[in-house]
C-alpha positions, 0 to 999 in steps of 0.5 A: 786591060780588061778584067773580063773573065775567060770563057770556055766554048761550052760556057759561051754557047750556054750564054748565047743559047740564053740569048736565043741562039740555037746550035744548027750543026756541029762539024768536029769541034766547031759549033755553028749557032744561029739566031732566029733573026739571022745572026750566026757565028761559030764557037770552037769547043776544045776541052781545057781551053778557053776562048781567046779575047780576040776570038771572043771579040769576033764572036760578039761582033758576029752576034752583034752583042756587047760583053754586057749583053752576055748573061752576067750570071754565067760570066761573073759566077765563073770570074768570082769562082776563080778568086777575084774579089773586084767588081765593077761596083766596088769590092766584094767581101768574102 
């Protein structure tokens, strides 16, 4: 089982924008993003809901990214904010 934290649509969009993706249009709650090299994806933004692991995997495949390539500062900051003390390199002390 993965310990990868759940992300909201807004958090995922912020991480993708840091990797060069830009929002090209919005239709309802769906944000369409495209990278200058042609990669594109759609990220749903629903208040109070996180992106499911299956959808996150599909978005990462669309963007040709791995989980590690997402901005770890955003991902792990949110993970630790929710109380986890485990880290890939060992245990963090609080």
